[in-house]
N, C-alpha and C positions, 0 to 999 in steps of 0.2 A: 267596865272598858275604859274608866277614866285613867289608868295608869298602864295602859296596853302597850305602850311603846317602852316604860319602863320595866314591865315584865319580860316583852321581848329581848331586849337588850340583857337582862340577867340570865336568860334562857341560853341566848348566843355566847355569853361568857362561860357557862357552863359546858357547852357543846365544843367551844373551841378549845378550852382547856384538855377535854379527852382527845381532841384531834390532834392537838399539837403533841401529846404524849406520842400517839400513834405516829403520827409524821416523822418524828424523832428517829422512828425504828428503822426508816427507809432512807434518811439522809446521807447514809453510806452507797446506797444504790444507784442515786440520781444527783445530778448536780442541782443547784437551786433552781435554774432556769428550766431545767428540764421535768421537775418535780412540779413546778408552776403551772406548764403546759399540760402535763398529765392530769393533774387536779382538775384543771380549767376545763380541759376538753371532756372528761368523764362527767363532772357536776354539770356543764351546760346539756348534755344530753338528757341527764336526770331533769332538768328543770324545763327543758322543751317537753318533755313528756307528761308532765304534770300541768303544764300552762292551760292547756284547753280545759280542764276542768276546776282550777285554782285561781284562774286570772279573771276579772270581768273588766274588758277594755273601755276606758271614756269614749265618748262620742268624738272627740278629736283630740289630737295629739301634737302640740308643738314641737317642731323640729328643732327648735334653739334648745329646749329641755333634754333631747335626747343627745343632742350635742354636748352639752354639760355633763352628762351622763357619761357618755364615751369619754371625755377628758378625764373624768373622775376615775373611769375604769383603768386608765393609763397609768393615772397617778399612784391609785391607792392597790392596785392589783398586778400591773405589768411590773412596776417599780416596787412598790411595798411589799407584796408577796414575796418576789425574787429575794430583795433584801432580808426579809423574815426567814426564809428560808436557809439563806447564808447565814446568818445570825444562829440560827437553829443548829445548823451542822457545826459551827465553831464553839459556841459556848453553852449550848443546852437549852433545855425547855425553859427552866425556872427563869434563868437570867435573861433569855429573851422576852419571855413574858414581864419580867421585871421593868425591862426598858420600855414596854408597851404602855407602862402606867404614865409614862409622859405625854402620852398623846390628848388624855382630857385637858390638861391646862391648854394646851397647844390649840384644839379644838375650840375652847372656850375664846381664846384671843382672836382666832381666825373669824369665827363667827360674830364677834364684836364688831371686828374690821371690816370684813365683807359683806355681812348680813345685817349689821345693827341689832344683832339679837341681844339684848341685855339680860343678864342672870341676876336673880336677887340673890342679896348677901347670904342668905340661908343656903341655897344650891352653891355659892361659892365655897360655902364653909364645908359642904359635903364633898365638893371636888377635892379640897385640901386635905379633910381627913382621910378619904378614901384613897387618895394616891400615897399620902404617907405613910397609911396603914399597909397598904401593899407593898410599899417600899421596905417597910420594917420587917413584913413576915419573909419576903423572898431574900433577904440580906442575911436572913440566919444561916449559920454554917450548916451544912448537911454531910455527915461522915467524917467531920474534922480533916479532910484533905485540903492542903495547901497548894494551890496551883498559881501559875503565872497569868498575868491579866493578858488576855486575848485583845487586842487593842481593834484588830480588823471585824471580829465577831461584835464588839461594841459599836464600833462603826456603823455596821450593817444594821444593828438594832435601832441605832439612832434614827438613821435613815428611814428605817420602815416605820417606825414611830411618826416622824415628821409627815411622810407620805399618807399615812394612815389619817392623821390628823387633818390633811388638806383634803383627802379625798371625801372624808365623813361630811366635810362642811359644804363642799360641792355638790356632793350627792344629797344631802338634806336640801338645798335650795331647790334642786331640780324636783325631787319628789313631792314637794310641799306645792312649790308654784305650778308645776304642770299637773298635780294631782294624779300621780303616776300611781298603778298598784306597785308595792314593794317586790313582788317577784319578776314582774318585768324590768323595773330598774336593776334587779340583781342581775339578769341574764343579759342585759345590755353592758354592762360594767364588765362581766365577768367575759363575754364573748370578745369584746374590744380589747380586754386585757391579755387574752389569751393569743389574738392577732398581734398585738404590739411585742409580744415575747417571743413569737415565733419568727417574726421579722429581725427581731436582735439576734437571737440565737444563732442563726446562719453565720454571722459575722464574727462571733466570740467563742464559737466550740467548733471542733472539727468532727464532721458526721454526726451531729446531734441526735437526729432522729435513728439511725441506724443504731447508736449507742441507747437509746430509749427502748427499741426494738431488742435489744440484746439483753439488757437490764429486766425487762418483762420474762424473757424465755428463762432466765434464771431463778426467778421467784418461785417458790412452792405454791402448791393450790392454797394451803392456810395463809401464807404471806399476801397473795394476791387478794385473797377476800377481805383480809385484815386493812389493807390499804383502799380497797372499795369503802369500806367501814368509815376509813378516816374521810375519804373525800365525801362520803354521803353526810356525816355527820359535821365536818370541819367546813366544808364549803357548801353543799348544796342547802344543809339546815341554816349553818353560822351566817352564811351571806344572806339568805332570806330572812331570817331574824334580825339581822342589822339593819337591813334596808326598813324593815318596819318599825323598828327602834328610831330609826333615823326621821321617818316621815311622821311619827305620832309623838315624839320627845324633843325636847332641845338637844341640839347635836352635842354639846358638851356633857350635859346629864347622861346622855345615852351612853358617850365613850368613855365615860366615867365607870358607869356600871359594867359596860363591857370589859374595862380594864381589871374587874376583880377576877378575871380567868386565874390568876396565880394562886387566889385563895381555894379554888376548885382543884389545884394541883395537890393541895395539902389531902384531900379526900383519897384523890389517886394515889399518893405516898402510902396512906393509912392502910389502904387496900391491899398494897404491896408490902404491906408489913412492916411499915417505917413508922415508928410514934412520934406523934407531934411534939414540939416542945411547948412549955407553957407560955414564952415569948410568941409562938406561932399563933397559939390560939387566941392570947390576950390581941395580938394584932390582928386576927381574923374579925373577933368581937367589935373592935374599933372599926375596921372598914364595914361592917354590918350597919354600926351606928351612923357612919358617914352617909350609906346608902339611904338610911331612914330620913335623913334630912330631905331627901327629894319627895318624899310622899307627904310631907306635913306642910298644911297650908296655913 
């Protein structure tokens, strides 16, 4: 259990890579805000169903910590996830995950400034190595196609990364200071985030809920079950694992490990029949080496 938080973060990275690939298949059906609402509502129901058997509530809960988690939900889920889906729709899974690699150093700086959480030099070295390795891997060309730069997609990706880093640090403080169960923290953040997106979408889209209903009716049974799988894996499991990682590990370390999601995309690509390059393999090994620095005493 010594490295429970780090292993939870690594698991979150794996399931988020799988879910990102699946979500990419539905980005043409729903808008970014619509997809955020759909996955948030369904995942919230999943969490509520397992909460009675999976959560041991503390004797007392400070309302301040609940408020902090709610703020984290608005920043990280309402804004961050919506920006993430917008980026995913414009520049694809690999480049969107690449931009998420900027979140770890942001988390470290925010943790240092806001929480006074100082990382040892060894962990900072791990942050740098892992982030550079992830960037190196994802920057390798795939298929040799030359495409124009989609600046709006990059902008949304940067916004998602910034919001994710901010939400991580805020959530970490609430979970640790309030000694709250990770699943409780996840459902609070998710519920508040969905409510915030619901309040926003009314003003920025015409008939959004009718469109969501229409999109669902157009999905085949296979597509609907695939979307449910993405929500279960990418939101239910990933958010739960992320909250566990944030409670039991330093936020910068947790976010750095979670940022290895692009490496798992190599496995997905291999399953799809795309042979990884030598540079990709070397970059993966370097990232694993960076992660190992978090486990050395």
